[in-house]
C-alpha positions in Angstrom: 0.0 0.0 0.1 1.5 3.3 -1.1 1.8 6.0 1.5 -0.2 9.3 0.9 1.6 12.6 0.9 0.1 13.4 4.2 1.4 10.3 5.8 4.9 11.0 4.3 4.7 14.5 5.7 3.8 13.2 9.2 6.6 10.6 9.2 9.1 13.3 8.0 8.0 15.7 10.8 8.2 13.0 13.4 11.7 11.8 12.2 13.1 15.4 12.3 11.4 16.0 15.6 13.1 13.0 17.1 16.4 13.9 15.6 16.3 17.4 17.0 15.3 16.1 20.5 18.4 13.8 20.5 20.7 16.4 19.0 19.6 19.2 21.3 21.8 18.2 24.4 24.9 17.8 22.1 24.3 21.3 20.5 23.6 22.9 24.0 26.9 21.4 25.2 28.9 22.8 22.4 27.2 26.2 22.8 27.9 26.2 26.6 31.6 25.5 25.9 31.9 28.9 24.1 30.4 30.8 27.0 32.1 32.3 29.9 31.3 30.7 33.3 29.0 33.6 34.2 27.0 33.2 31.0 27.0 29.4 31.3 25.0 29.5 34.7 22.9 32.5 33.7 19.1 32.0 34.4 17.3 32.0 32.2 19.8 30.5 29.7 21.4 32.8 27.3 21.0 32.2 23.6 22.9 35.3 22.6 26.3 35.8 24.1 29.8 36.8 23.3 31.6 33.5 22.3 35.0 32.8 23.6 37.7 30.1 23.0 39.2 30.6 26.5 37.6 27.4 27.8 39.0 25.3 25.1 42.5 26.8 25.5 42.3 26.0 29.2 41.2 22.5 28.6 44.0 21.8 26.1 46.7 23.5 28.0 45.8 23.1 31.8 44.8 19.5 31.2 46.6 16.6 29.5 44.1 16.5 26.6 46.5 15.0 24.0 47.6 12.3 26.5 44.1 11.3 27.2 43.1 11.4 23.5 46.0 9.0 22.8 45.0 6.7 25.6 41.4 6.7 24.2 42.6 5.7 20.7 44.9 3.0 22.0 42.3 1.5 24.3 39.5 1.6 21.7 41.6 0.1 18.8 43.3 -2.4 21.2 40.1 -3.7 22.7 38.3 -3.9 19.3 41.2 -5.7 17.5 41.7 -8.2 20.5 37.9 -8.7 20.7 37.7 -9.5 17.0 40.6 -12.0 17.1 39.0 -13.8 20.0 35.2 -13.6 18.8 35.7 -14.5 15.2 36.8 -18.1 15.8 34.1 -18.6 18.3 31.4 -17.1 16.1 32.6 -19.2 13.2 32.4 -22.4 15.2 28.9 -21.6 16.5 27.6 -20.5 13.2 28.8 -23.5 11.0 29.2 -26.2 13.6 26.3 -25.7 16.0 25.4 -28.2 18.7 22.5 -28.4 21.2 24.2 -26.1 23.6 25.0 -23.3 21.0 21.9 -21.2 21.6 22.2 -21.7 25.4 25.8 -20.5 25.2 24.9 -17.4 23.2 22.1 -16.6 25.6 24.3 -17.0 28.5 26.9 -14.6 26.9 24.3 -12.1 26.3 23.0 -12.4 29.8 26.3 -11.2 31.2 25.5 -7.7 29.6 22.4 -7.5 31.8 24.3 -7.5 35.1 25.3 -4.0 36.4 29.0 -3.4 36.0 29.1 -2.2 39.6 28.3 -5.8 40.6 31.7 -7.1 39.4 33.6 -3.9 40.2 35.3 -5.2 43.3 36.6 -8.5 42.0 37.7 -7.0 38.7 39.5 -4.2 40.7 41.2 -6.6 43.0 42.4 -8.8 39.9 43.8 -5.6 38.3 45.4 -4.6 41.5 47.0 -7.9 42.3 48.3 -8.5 38.7 49.8 -4.9 38.3 47.2 -3.9 35.6 45.6 -1.1 37.7 45.9 2.3 35.9 47.5 0.6 32.8 46.5 0.6 29.1 46.7 -3.2 29.1 44.3 -3.5 32.0 41.8 -1.2 30.4 42.2 -2.9 27.0 41.4 -6.3 28.6 38.5 -5.1 30.7 36.8 -3.2 27.8 37.4 -6.2 25.4 35.7 -8.6 27.8 32.9 -6.2 28.3 32.3 -5.9 24.6 33.0 -9.5 23.8 29.3 -10.8 24.1 28.1 -8.1 21.7 31.0 -8.7 19.2 30.4 -12.5 19.3 26.6 -12.1 18.8 27.0 -9.7 15.8 29.7 -11.9 14.1 27.5 -15.0 14.7 24.5 -13.2 13.0 26.6 -12.1 10.0 28.3 -15.5 9.6 24.8 -17.3 9.7 23.8 -15.2 6.6 26.6 -16.9 4.5 25.4 -20.2 2.9 27.0 -23.2 4.5 27.5 -24.8 1.1 30.2 -22.3 0.4 32.1 -23.5 3.6 31.5 -27.0 2.6 32.9 -26.4 -0.9 36.1 -24.8 0.5 36.4 -27.8 2.9 36.3 -30.2 0.1 38.9 -28.2 -1.8 41.2 -28.9 1.1 40.9 -25.6 3.0 41.3 -25.9 6.8 39.4 -23.9 9.5 41.9 -21.0 9.3 41.8 -20.9 5.5 38.0 -20.9 5.6 38.0 -17.9 8.0 40.6 -16.1 6.2 39.9 -16.7 2.5 36.1 -17.3 2.5 34.5 -15.7 5.4 36.5 -12.4 5.7 35.6 -11.2 2.1 32.1 -12.3 2.3 31.3 -11.0 5.8 33.6 -7.9 5.4 30.8 -5.3 5.8 29.5 -7.1 8.8 33.0 -7.4 10.5 33.6 -3.7 9.7 30.3 -2.6 11.3 31.1 -4.7 14.3 34.6 -3.2 14.7 33.1 0.4 14.2 30.5 -0.3 16.9 33.0 -1.7 19.4 35.2 1.3 18.9 32.2 3.7 19.7 31.2 1.7 22.8 34.8 1.6 24.1 35.4 5.3 23.4 32.2 6.3 25.5 32.8 3.8 28.3 33.1 5.9 31.5 32.5 3.5 34.4 35.6 1.3 34.1 37.8 4.3 33.1 36.8 6.2 36.2 37.4 3.2 38.6 40.4 1.5 37.2 42.5 4.5 36.3 43.9 7.7 38.0 46.4 9.4 35.6 48.7 7.1 33.6 46.0 5.4 31.6 43.2 7.9 31.9 41.1 8.2 28.6 38.9 11.1 27.7 36.0 9.9 29.7 38.1 10.1 32.8 39.7 13.3 31.6 36.2 15.1 31.5 35.7 14.2 35.3 38.7 16.3 36.3 36.8 19.5 35.5 34.5 18.7 38.4 36.1 20.3 41.5 35.0 20.4 45.2 34.1 24.1 44.8 31.5 23.1 42.2 31.1 22.3 38.5 32.8 24.7 36.1 30.0 24.3 33.4 31.7 26.2 30.6 35.0 24.3 31.0 33.3 21.0 31.5 31.3 21.6 28.3 34.4 22.4 26.4 36.2 19.4 27.7 33.0 17.2 26.8 33.0 18.7 23.3 36.7 18.0 22.7 36.1 14.4 24.1 33.2 13.6 21.9 34.3 15.5 18.7 36.7 12.8 17.5 34.2 9.9 17.9 31.3 12.1 16.3 33.6 12.8 13.3 34.6 9.2 13.1 30.9 8.1 13.2 29.9 10.7 10.6 32.7 9.5 8.2 32.0 5.8 8.7 28.1 6.0 8.9 27.6 4.4 5.5 29.8 1.5 6.3 28.1 1.0 9.6 24.7 1.1 8.2 25.8 -1.2 5.4 27.1 -3.7 7.8 24.1 -3.6 10.2 21.8 -4.2 7.3 24.1 -7.1 6.0 21.9 -9.9 4.8 18.7 -8.1 5.3 17.8 -8.0 1.6 18.5 -11.2 -0.3 
């Protein structure tokens, strides 16, 4: 049934309305970053003000922004690459060699994401402390990777299931072992899905704040922990905090905008035959 012009207009208005509602906090944060501290706490809020770059200069020079940015990049890429290396063989085995426990195993893995992170904070903190991984990039990479692993496995499993098993069987008959099947057959065919999984893992890891705040202090602090340094006992410096938040989210926003086509293509992989 073809939609009428009125229905299309209503859908468009609702879509733009939802987009504006979701984008408003980000836009307000960016605007506040250009205000002075007095203008930032003015009531009612000021829409017209004299913009300043002083907050951004303070954030970059007074804080270790470049160090936190480097840590975020290393942690996001490290956790994603390590997660893919561990998840791909597991997803391959469950997709093409399932048994009666495969679905139960997948549900159990997904159920671990339903538990609040604070519930396992103490054992993970003690493990990192005893093993010398506290406030280290290695420790955060491992924790972030383990946190994202269920999602990575589930996504790869879904993408691999879309590939006909006959192709894998044909490659096996041609003498390809499991590693060759994964490298020569699956990687090219499931490339969009693997890429979207990697992009999503990078975004989730970049925005993770709970583990960053609880497992780091200074040496391995990423941007999510860097933002918290602009909250002082005297109160919140809203303009500087907004500038720090803007600088923290800007790289991942630009990254997401540049890779949105690949992300959507991967997420819809296999949806249309």
